[in-house]
mmCIF file of the N, C-alpha and C atoms, coordinates in Angstrom:
data_MODEL
# 
_entry.id   MODEL 
# 
loop_
_atom_site.group_PDB 
_atom_site.id 
_atom_site.type_symbol 
_atom_site.label_atom_id 
_atom_site.label_alt_id 
_atom_site.label_comp_id 
_atom_site.label_asym_id 
_atom_site.label_entity_id 
_atom_site.label_seq_id 
_atom_site.pdbx_PDB_ins_code 
_atom_site.Cartn_x 
_atom_site.Cartn_y 
_atom_site.Cartn_z 
_atom_site.occupancy 
_atom_site.B_iso_or_equiv 
_atom_site.pdbx_formal_charge 
_atom_site.auth_seq_id 
_atom_site.auth_comp_id 
_atom_site.auth_asym_id 
_atom_site.auth_atom_id 
_atom_site.pdbx_PDB_model_num 
ATOM 1   N N  . MET A 1 1  ? 6.481   9.586   -3.949 1.00 0.00 ? 1  MET A N  1 
ATOM 2   C CA . MET A 1 1  ? 6.048   8.714   -3.307 1.00 0.00 ? 1  MET A CA 1 
ATOM 3   C C  . MET A 1 1  ? 7.348   8.411   -1.945 1.00 0.00 ? 1  MET A C  1 
ATOM 4   N N  . GLU A 1 2  ? 7.148   8.422   -0.716 1.00 0.00 ? 2  GLU A N  1 
ATOM 5   C CA . GLU A 1 2  ? 7.496   8.312   0.510  1.00 0.00 ? 2  GLU A CA 1 
ATOM 6   C C  . GLU A 1 2  ? 7.835   6.810   1.069  1.00 0.00 ? 2  GLU A C  1 
ATOM 7   N N  . VAL A 1 3  ? 8.363   6.408   1.559  1.00 0.00 ? 3  VAL A N  1 
ATOM 8   C CA . VAL A 1 3  ? 8.667   4.737   1.800  1.00 0.00 ? 3  VAL A CA 1 
ATOM 9   C C  . VAL A 1 3  ? 9.185   4.961   3.011  1.00 0.00 ? 3  VAL A C  1 
ATOM 10  N N  . ILE A 1 4  ? 8.390   4.996   4.323  1.00 0.00 ? 4  ILE A N  1 
ATOM 11  C CA . ILE A 1 4  ? 8.530   4.904   5.723  1.00 0.00 ? 4  ILE A CA 1 
ATOM 12  C C  . ILE A 1 4  ? 9.078   3.679   6.342  1.00 0.00 ? 4  ILE A C  1 
ATOM 13  N N  . GLU A 1 5  ? 10.328  3.494   7.154  1.00 0.00 ? 5  GLU A N  1 
ATOM 14  C CA . GLU A 1 5  ? 10.381  2.229   7.446  1.00 0.00 ? 5  GLU A CA 1 
ATOM 15  C C  . GLU A 1 5  ? 10.549  2.004   8.944  1.00 0.00 ? 5  GLU A C  1 
ATOM 16  N N  . ARG A 1 6  ? 9.944   1.382   9.729  1.00 0.00 ? 6  ARG A N  1 
ATOM 17  C CA . ARG A 1 6  ? 9.812   1.852   11.514 1.00 0.00 ? 6  ARG A CA 1 
ATOM 18  C C  . ARG A 1 6  ? 10.280  0.227   11.790 1.00 0.00 ? 6  ARG A C  1 
ATOM 19  N N  . LYS A 1 7  ? 11.239  -0.199  12.386 1.00 0.00 ? 7  LYS A N  1 
ATOM 20  C CA . LYS A 1 7  ? 11.517  -1.270  13.180 1.00 0.00 ? 7  LYS A CA 1 
ATOM 21  C C  . LYS A 1 7  ? 11.502  -1.431  14.546 1.00 0.00 ? 7  LYS A C  1 
ATOM 22  N N  . ILE A 1 8  ? 10.216  -2.299  14.913 1.00 0.00 ? 8  ILE A N  1 
ATOM 23  C CA . ILE A 1 8  ? 9.399   -1.713  16.849 1.00 0.00 ? 8  ILE A CA 1 
ATOM 24  C C  . ILE A 1 8  ? 10.230  -3.131  17.495 1.00 0.00 ? 8  ILE A C  1 
ATOM 25  N N  . GLU A 1 9  ? 11.097  -3.079  17.889 1.00 0.00 ? 9  GLU A N  1 
ATOM 26  C CA . GLU A 1 9  ? 11.504  -3.499  18.899 1.00 0.00 ? 9  GLU A CA 1 
ATOM 27  C C  . GLU A 1 9  ? 10.609  -3.894  20.143 1.00 0.00 ? 9  GLU A C  1 
ATOM 28  N N  . TYR A 1 10 ? 10.990  -5.219  20.710 1.00 0.00 ? 10 TYR A N  1 
ATOM 29  C CA . TYR A 1 10 ? 10.156  -5.941  21.653 1.00 0.00 ? 10 TYR A CA 1 
ATOM 30  C C  . TYR A 1 10 ? 10.592  -7.303  22.411 1.00 0.00 ? 10 TYR A C  1 
ATOM 31  N N  . SER A 1 11 ? 10.736  -7.123  23.652 1.00 0.00 ? 11 SER A N  1 
ATOM 32  C CA . SER A 1 11 ? 11.336  -8.429  24.236 1.00 0.00 ? 11 SER A CA 1 
ATOM 33  C C  . SER A 1 11 ? 10.410  -9.404  23.993 1.00 0.00 ? 11 SER A C  1 
ATOM 34  N N  . ARG A 1 12 ? 8.819   -9.293  23.991 1.00 0.00 ? 12 ARG A N  1 
ATOM 35  C CA . ARG A 1 12 ? 8.238   -10.961 23.767 1.00 0.00 ? 12 ARG A CA 1 
ATOM 36  C C  . ARG A 1 12 ? 8.504   -11.699 22.383 1.00 0.00 ? 12 ARG A C  1 
ATOM 37  N N  . PRO A 1 13 ? 7.849   -12.726 22.630 1.00 0.00 ? 13 PRO A N  1 
ATOM 38  C CA . PRO A 1 13 ? 7.964   -13.543 21.325 1.00 0.00 ? 13 PRO A CA 1 
ATOM 39  C C  . PRO A 1 13 ? 6.698   -13.721 20.624 1.00 0.00 ? 13 PRO A C  1 
ATOM 40  N N  . ASP A 1 14 ? 5.918   -12.552 20.516 1.00 0.00 ? 14 ASP A N  1 
ATOM 41  C CA . ASP A 1 14 ? 4.905   -12.518 20.348 1.00 0.00 ? 14 ASP A CA 1 
ATOM 42  C C  . ASP A 1 14 ? 4.844   -12.228 18.694 1.00 0.00 ? 14 ASP A C  1 
ATOM 43  N N  . LYS A 1 15 ? 4.230   -12.654 17.852 1.00 0.00 ? 15 LYS A N  1 
ATOM 44  C CA . LYS A 1 15 ? 4.051   -12.677 16.699 1.00 0.00 ? 15 LYS A CA 1 
ATOM 45  C C  . LYS A 1 15 ? 2.494   -11.075 16.620 1.00 0.00 ? 15 LYS A C  1 
ATOM 46  N N  . PHE A 1 16 ? 3.055   -9.864  15.357 1.00 0.00 ? 16 PHE A N  1 
ATOM 47  C CA . PHE A 1 16 ? 2.073   -9.305  15.436 1.00 0.00 ? 16 PHE A CA 1 
ATOM 48  C C  . PHE A 1 16 ? 0.918   -9.150  14.112 1.00 0.00 ? 16 PHE A C  1 
ATOM 49  N N  . TYR A 1 17 ? 0.214   -9.247  13.876 1.00 0.00 ? 17 TYR A N  1 
ATOM 50  C CA . TYR A 1 17 ? -0.177  -9.396  12.061 1.00 0.00 ? 17 TYR A CA 1 
ATOM 51  C C  . TYR A 1 17 ? -0.875  -7.974  11.873 1.00 0.00 ? 17 TYR A C  1 
ATOM 52  N N  . PHE A 1 18 ? -0.327  -7.569  10.252 1.00 0.00 ? 18 PHE A N  1 
ATOM 53  C CA . PHE A 1 18 ? -0.633  -5.791  10.000 1.00 0.00 ? 18 PHE A CA 1 
ATOM 54  C C  . PHE A 1 18 ? -1.428  -6.292  8.739  1.00 0.00 ? 18 PHE A C  1 
ATOM 55  N N  . TYR A 1 19 ? -2.465  -5.141  9.299  1.00 0.00 ? 19 TYR A N  1 
ATOM 56  C CA . TYR A 1 19 ? -3.494  -5.508  8.140  1.00 0.00 ? 19 TYR A CA 1 
ATOM 57  C C  . TYR A 1 19 ? -3.571  -3.594  7.904  1.00 0.00 ? 19 TYR A C  1 
ATOM 58  N N  . PRO A 1 20 ? -3.031  -3.107  6.174  1.00 0.00 ? 20 PRO A N  1 
ATOM 59  C CA . PRO A 1 20 ? -2.909  -1.714  5.972  1.00 0.00 ? 20 PRO A CA 1 
ATOM 60  C C  . PRO A 1 20 ? -4.310  -1.582  5.086  1.00 0.00 ? 20 PRO A C  1 
ATOM 61  N N  . LEU A 1 21 ? -5.376  -0.970  5.385  1.00 0.00 ? 21 LEU A N  1 
ATOM 62  C CA . LEU A 1 21 ? -6.832  -0.815  4.780  1.00 0.00 ? 21 LEU A CA 1 
ATOM 63  C C  . LEU A 1 21 ? -6.842  0.805   4.510  1.00 0.00 ? 21 LEU A C  1 
ATOM 64  N N  . GLY A 1 22 ? -6.679  0.677   2.643  1.00 0.00 ? 22 GLY A N  1 
ATOM 65  C CA . GLY A 1 22 ? -6.963  1.702   2.257  1.00 0.00 ? 22 GLY A CA 1 
ATOM 66  C C  . GLY A 1 22 ? -7.429  1.619   0.494  1.00 0.00 ? 22 GLY A C  1 
ATOM 67  N N  . ASP A 1 23 ? -8.342  3.010   0.255  1.00 0.00 ? 23 ASP A N  1 
ATOM 68  C CA . ASP A 1 23 ? -9.120  2.764   -0.715 1.00 0.00 ? 23 ASP A CA 1 
ATOM 69  C C  . ASP A 1 23 ? -10.001 2.072   -1.303 1.00 0.00 ? 23 ASP A C  1 
ATOM 70  N N  . ILE A 1 24 ? -10.530 1.862   -0.243 1.00 0.00 ? 24 ILE A N  1 
ATOM 71  C CA . ILE A 1 24 ? -12.064 1.042   0.037  1.00 0.00 ? 24 ILE A CA 1 
ATOM 72  C C  . ILE A 1 24 ? -13.097 1.359   -0.540 1.00 0.00 ? 24 ILE A C  1 
ATOM 73  N N  . HIS A 1 25 ? -13.609 2.913   -0.385 1.00 0.00 ? 25 HIS A N  1 
ATOM 74  C CA . HIS A 1 25 ? -14.908 3.383   -1.572 1.00 0.00 ? 25 HIS A CA 1 
ATOM 75  C C  . HIS A 1 25 ? -15.763 2.820   -1.306 1.00 0.00 ? 25 HIS A C  1 
ATOM 76  N N  . LYS A 1 26 ? -16.120 3.174   -0.168 1.00 0.00 ? 26 LYS A N  1 
ATOM 77  C CA . LYS A 1 26 ? -17.527 1.939   0.442  1.00 0.00 ? 26 LYS A CA 1 
ATOM 78  C C  . LYS A 1 26 ? -19.041 2.597   -0.013 1.00 0.00 ? 26 LYS A C  1 
ATOM 79  N N  . GLY A 1 27 ? -19.318 1.782   -1.007 1.00 0.00 ? 27 GLY A N  1 
ATOM 80  C CA . GLY A 1 27 ? -20.598 2.294   -1.222 1.00 0.00 ? 27 GLY A CA 1 
ATOM 81  C C  . GLY A 1 27 ? -21.003 2.253   -2.762 1.00 0.00 ? 27 GLY A C  1 
ATOM 82  N N  . VAL A 1 28 ? -19.456 2.212   -3.198 1.00 0.00 ? 28 VAL A N  1 
ATOM 83  C CA . VAL A 1 28 ? -19.448 2.001   -5.021 1.00 0.00 ? 28 VAL A CA 1 
ATOM 84  C C  . VAL A 1 28 ? -19.683 0.840   -5.420 1.00 0.00 ? 28 VAL A C  1 
ATOM 85  N N  . VAL A 1 29 ? -19.852 0.792   -6.241 1.00 0.00 ? 29 VAL A N  1 
ATOM 86  C CA . VAL A 1 29 ? -20.026 -1.170  -6.998 1.00 0.00 ? 29 VAL A CA 1 
ATOM 87  C C  . VAL A 1 29 ? -18.954 -1.872  -6.708 1.00 0.00 ? 29 VAL A C  1 
ATOM 88  N N  . HIS A 1 30 ? -17.801 -1.067  -7.530 1.00 0.00 ? 30 HIS A N  1 
ATOM 89  C CA . HIS A 1 30 ? -16.420 -1.761  -7.611 1.00 0.00 ? 30 HIS A CA 1 
ATOM 90  C C  . HIS A 1 30 ? -16.227 -2.161  -5.940 1.00 0.00 ? 30 HIS A C  1 
ATOM 91  N N  . CYS A 1 31 ? -16.719 -1.947  -4.695 1.00 0.00 ? 31 CYS A N  1 
ATOM 92  C CA . CYS A 1 31 ? -15.900 -2.080  -3.594 1.00 0.00 ? 31 CYS A CA 1 
ATOM 93  C C  . CYS A 1 31 ? -16.548 -3.555  -3.015 1.00 0.00 ? 31 CYS A C  1 
ATOM 94  N N  . ASP A 1 32 ? -16.108 -4.346  -2.531 1.00 0.00 ? 32 ASP A N  1 
ATOM 95  C CA . ASP A 1 32 ? -16.448 -5.840  -2.137 1.00 0.00 ? 32 ASP A CA 1 
ATOM 96  C C  . ASP A 1 32 ? -16.327 -5.768  -0.574 1.00 0.00 ? 32 ASP A C  1 
ATOM 97  N N  . GLU A 1 33 ? -17.743 -5.294  -0.355 1.00 0.00 ? 33 GLU A N  1 
ATOM 98  C CA . GLU A 1 33 ? -17.669 -5.015  0.640  1.00 0.00 ? 33 GLU A CA 1 
ATOM 99  C C  . GLU A 1 33 ? -18.124 -6.471  1.753  1.00 0.00 ? 33 GLU A C  1 
ATOM 100 N N  . ASP A 1 34 ? -18.135 -7.490  1.101  1.00 0.00 ? 34 ASP A N  1 
ATOM 101 C CA . ASP A 1 34 ? -18.259 -8.694  2.023  1.00 0.00 ? 34 ASP A CA 1 
ATOM 102 C C  . ASP A 1 34 ? -16.746 -8.965  2.340  1.00 0.00 ? 34 ASP A C  1 
ATOM 103 N N  . LEU A 1 35 ? -15.654 -8.700  1.204  1.00 0.00 ? 35 LEU A N  1 
ATOM 104 C CA . LEU A 1 35 ? -14.331 -8.857  1.642  1.00 0.00 ? 35 LEU A CA 1 
ATOM 105 C C  . LEU A 1 35 ? -13.884 -8.306  2.742  1.00 0.00 ? 35 LEU A C  1 
ATOM 106 N N  . LEU A 1 36 ? -14.291 -6.676  2.833  1.00 0.00 ? 36 LEU A N  1 
ATOM 107 C CA . LEU A 1 36 ? -14.209 -5.815  3.751  1.00 0.00 ? 36 LEU A CA 1 
ATOM 108 C C  . LEU A 1 36 ? -14.279 -6.520  5.314  1.00 0.00 ? 36 LEU A C  1 
ATOM 109 N N  . GLU A 1 37 ? -16.012 -6.698  5.204  1.00 0.00 ? 37 GLU A N  1 
ATOM 110 C CA . GLU A 1 37 ? -16.710 -7.189  6.641  1.00 0.00 ? 37 GLU A CA 1 
ATOM 111 C C  . GLU A 1 37 ? -15.903 -8.628  7.212  1.00 0.00 ? 37 GLU A C  1 
ATOM 112 N N  . GLN A 1 38 ? -15.133 -9.237  6.164  1.00 0.00 ? 38 GLN A N  1 
ATOM 113 C CA . GLN A 1 38 ? -14.045 -10.321 6.702  1.00 0.00 ? 38 GLN A CA 1 
ATOM 114 C C  . GLN A 1 38 ? -13.190 -9.998  7.344  1.00 0.00 ? 38 GLN A C  1 
ATOM 115 N N  . LYS A 1 39 ? -11.998 -9.021  6.672  1.00 0.00 ? 39 LYS A N  1 
ATOM 116 C CA . LYS A 1 39 ? -11.325 -8.947  7.381  1.00 0.00 ? 39 LYS A CA 1 
ATOM 117 C C  . LYS A 1 39 ? -11.631 -7.819  8.544  1.00 0.00 ? 39 LYS A C  1 
ATOM 118 N N  . ILE A 1 40 ? -12.566 -7.118  8.281  1.00 0.00 ? 40 ILE A N  1 
ATOM 119 C CA . ILE A 1 40 ? -12.393 -6.451  9.590  1.00 0.00 ? 40 ILE A CA 1 
ATOM 120 C C  . ILE A 1 40 ? -13.011 -7.349  10.714 1.00 0.00 ? 40 ILE A C  1 
ATOM 121 N N  . ASN A 1 41 ? -13.362 -8.267  10.314 1.00 0.00 ? 41 ASN A N  1 
ATOM 122 C CA . ASN A 1 41 ? -13.678 -9.693  11.502 1.00 0.00 ? 41 ASN A CA 1 
ATOM 123 C C  . ASN A 1 41 ? -12.797 -10.407 12.103 1.00 0.00 ? 41 ASN A C  1 
ATOM 124 N N  . GLU A 1 42 ? -11.790 -10.646 11.158 1.00 0.00 ? 42 GLU A N  1 
ATOM 125 C CA . GLU A 1 42 ? -10.973 -11.155 11.023 1.00 0.00 ? 42 GLU A CA 1 
ATOM 126 C C  . GLU A 1 42 ? -9.889  -10.136 12.089 1.00 0.00 ? 42 GLU A C  1 
ATOM 127 N N  . ILE A 1 43 ? -9.474  -8.955  11.866 1.00 0.00 ? 43 ILE A N  1 
ATOM 128 C CA . ILE A 1 43 ? -8.688  -7.637  12.724 1.00 0.00 ? 43 ILE A CA 1 
ATOM 129 C C  . ILE A 1 43 ? -9.373  -8.126  14.199 1.00 0.00 ? 43 ILE A C  1 
ATOM 130 N N  . LYS A 1 44 ? -11.114 -7.864  14.387 1.00 0.00 ? 44 LYS A N  1 
ATOM 131 C CA . LYS A 1 44 ? -11.455 -8.210  15.643 1.00 0.00 ? 44 LYS A CA 1 
ATOM 132 C C  . LYS A 1 44 ? -10.770 -9.360  16.534 1.00 0.00 ? 44 LYS A C  1 
ATOM 133 N N  . ARG A 1 45 ? -10.909 -10.512 15.538 1.00 0.00 ? 45 ARG A N  1 
ATOM 134 C CA . ARG A 1 45 ? -10.692 -11.880 16.444 1.00 0.00 ? 45 ARG A CA 1 
ATOM 135 C C  . ARG A 1 45 ? -9.255  -12.258 16.720 1.00 0.00 ? 45 ARG A C  1 
ATOM 136 N N  . GLU A 1 46 ? -8.377  -11.095 15.817 1.00 0.00 ? 46 GLU A N  1 
ATOM 137 C CA . GLU A 1 46 ? -6.803  -11.509 15.840 1.00 0.00 ? 46 GLU A CA 1 
ATOM 138 C C  . GLU A 1 46 ? -6.143  -10.606 17.054 1.00 0.00 ? 46 GLU A C  1 
ATOM 139 N N  . ARG A 1 47 ? -5.984  -10.849 17.993 1.00 0.00 ? 47 ARG A N  1 
ATOM 140 C CA . ARG A 1 47 ? -5.323  -10.589 19.371 1.00 0.00 ? 47 ARG A CA 1 
ATOM 141 C C  . ARG A 1 47 ? -4.244  -9.885  19.015 1.00 0.00 ? 47 ARG A C  1 
ATOM 142 N N  . ASN A 1 48 ? -3.218  -9.869  18.719 1.00 0.00 ? 48 ASN A N  1 
ATOM 143 C CA . ASN A 1 48 ? -2.580  -9.182  17.984 1.00 0.00 ? 48 ASN A CA 1 
ATOM 144 C C  . ASN A 1 48 ? -2.644  -8.679  16.705 1.00 0.00 ? 48 ASN A C  1 
ATOM 145 N N  . ALA A 1 49 ? -3.581  -8.188  16.459 1.00 0.00 ? 49 ALA A N  1 
ATOM 146 C CA . ALA A 1 49 ? -3.762  -7.217  14.995 1.00 0.00 ? 49 ALA A CA 1 
ATOM 147 C C  . ALA A 1 49 ? -3.588  -6.211  15.218 1.00 0.00 ? 49 ALA A C  1 
ATOM 148 N N  . LEU A 1 50 ? -2.573  -5.447  13.961 1.00 0.00 ? 50 LEU A N  1 
ATOM 149 C CA . LEU A 1 50 ? -2.294  -4.107  14.146 1.00 0.00 ? 50 LEU A CA 1 
ATOM 150 C C  . LEU A 1 50 ? -3.084  -3.660  12.715 1.00 0.00 ? 50 LEU A C  1 
ATOM 151 N N  . TRP A 1 51 ? -3.817  -2.738  12.486 1.00 0.00 ? 51 TRP A N  1 
ATOM 152 C CA . TRP A 1 51 ? -3.837  -1.861  11.265 1.00 0.00 ? 51 TRP A CA 1 
ATOM 153 C C  . TRP A 1 51 ? -3.760  -0.420  11.431 1.00 0.00 ? 51 TRP A C  1 
ATOM 154 N N  . LEU A 1 52 ? -3.611  -0.202  9.877  1.00 0.00 ? 52 LEU A N  1 
ATOM 155 C CA . LEU A 1 52 ? -3.208  1.182   9.555  1.00 0.00 ? 52 LEU A CA 1 
ATOM 156 C C  . LEU A 1 52 ? -4.269  1.691   8.597  1.00 0.00 ? 52 LEU A C  1 
ATOM 157 N N  . GLY A 1 53 ? -4.894  2.699   8.514  1.00 0.00 ? 53 GLY A N  1 
ATOM 158 C CA . GLY A 1 53 ? -5.569  3.442   7.478  1.00 0.00 ? 53 GLY A CA 1 
ATOM 159 C C  . GLY A 1 53 ? -5.434  4.110   7.051  1.00 0.00 ? 53 GLY A C  1 
ATOM 160 N N  . MET A 1 54 ? -5.503  3.996   5.830  1.00 0.00 ? 54 MET A N  1 
ATOM 161 C CA . MET A 1 54 ? -4.553  4.241   4.836  1.00 0.00 ? 54 MET A CA 1 
ATOM 162 C C  . MET A 1 54 ? -5.727  5.469   3.720  1.00 0.00 ? 54 MET A C  1 
ATOM 163 N N  . GLY A 1 55 ? -6.746  6.081   4.490  1.00 0.00 ? 55 GLY A N  1 
ATOM 164 C CA . GLY A 1 55 ? -6.966  6.429   3.498  1.00 0.00 ? 55 GLY A CA 1 
ATOM 165 C C  . GLY A 1 55 ? -8.337  6.253   2.391  1.00 0.00 ? 55 GLY A C  1 
ATOM 166 N N  . ASP A 1 56 ? -9.073  6.951   1.601  1.00 0.00 ? 56 ASP A N  1 
ATOM 167 C CA . ASP A 1 56 ? -9.915  6.585   0.447  1.00 0.00 ? 56 ASP A CA 1 
ATOM 168 C C  . ASP A 1 56 ? -11.174 5.892   1.215  1.00 0.00 ? 56 ASP A C  1 
ATOM 169 N N  . TYR A 1 57 ? -12.162 6.601   2.169  1.00 0.00 ? 57 TYR A N  1 
ATOM 170 C CA . TYR A 1 57 ? -12.913 5.095   2.050  1.00 0.00 ? 57 TYR A CA 1 
ATOM 171 C C  . TYR A 1 57 ? -14.376 5.299   2.038  1.00 0.00 ? 57 TYR A C  1 
ATOM 172 N N  . GLY A 1 58 ? -14.057 6.243   1.259  1.00 0.00 ? 58 GLY A N  1 
ATOM 173 C CA . GLY A 1 58 ? -15.207 6.020   0.252  1.00 0.00 ? 58 GLY A CA 1 
ATOM 174 C C  . GLY A 1 58 ? -15.420 7.627   -0.526 1.00 0.00 ? 58 GLY A C  1 
ATOM 175 N N  . ASP A 1 59 ? -16.588 7.704   -1.689 1.00 0.00 ? 59 ASP A N  1 
ATOM 176 C CA . ASP A 1 59 ? -16.247 8.522   -2.936 1.00 0.00 ? 59 ASP A CA 1 
ATOM 177 C C  . ASP A 1 59 ? -17.154 9.442   -2.263 1.00 0.00 ? 59 ASP A C  1 
ATOM 178 N N  . LEU A 1 60 ? -16.264 10.542  -2.288 1.00 0.00 ? 60 LEU A N  1 
ATOM 179 C CA . LEU A 1 60 ? -16.755 11.426  -1.794 1.00 0.00 ? 60 LEU A CA 1 
ATOM 180 C C  . LEU A 1 60 ? -16.595 13.169  -2.552 1.00 0.00 ? 60 LEU A C  1 
ATOM 181 N N  . VAL A 1 61 ? -17.007 12.587  -3.175 1.00 0.00 ? 61 VAL A N  1 
ATOM 182 C CA . VAL A 1 61 ? -16.788 13.783  -4.234 1.00 0.00 ? 61 VAL A CA 1 
ATOM 183 C C  . VAL A 1 61 ? -18.523 14.475  -4.530 1.00 0.00 ? 61 VAL A C  1 
# 
């Protein structure tokens, strides 16, 4: 595994909220689709939300 760390400098006092989304496997019995929908709506509402898609969104085998 490789860890990449990035520091983003900015001059404003705003706060940003980071949401990593991965290993969702939508459509699989173990996927909590209600929780996923809650998180997506939370990201939509938060003006300063940043999200990172990390793959494995579905069980595509």
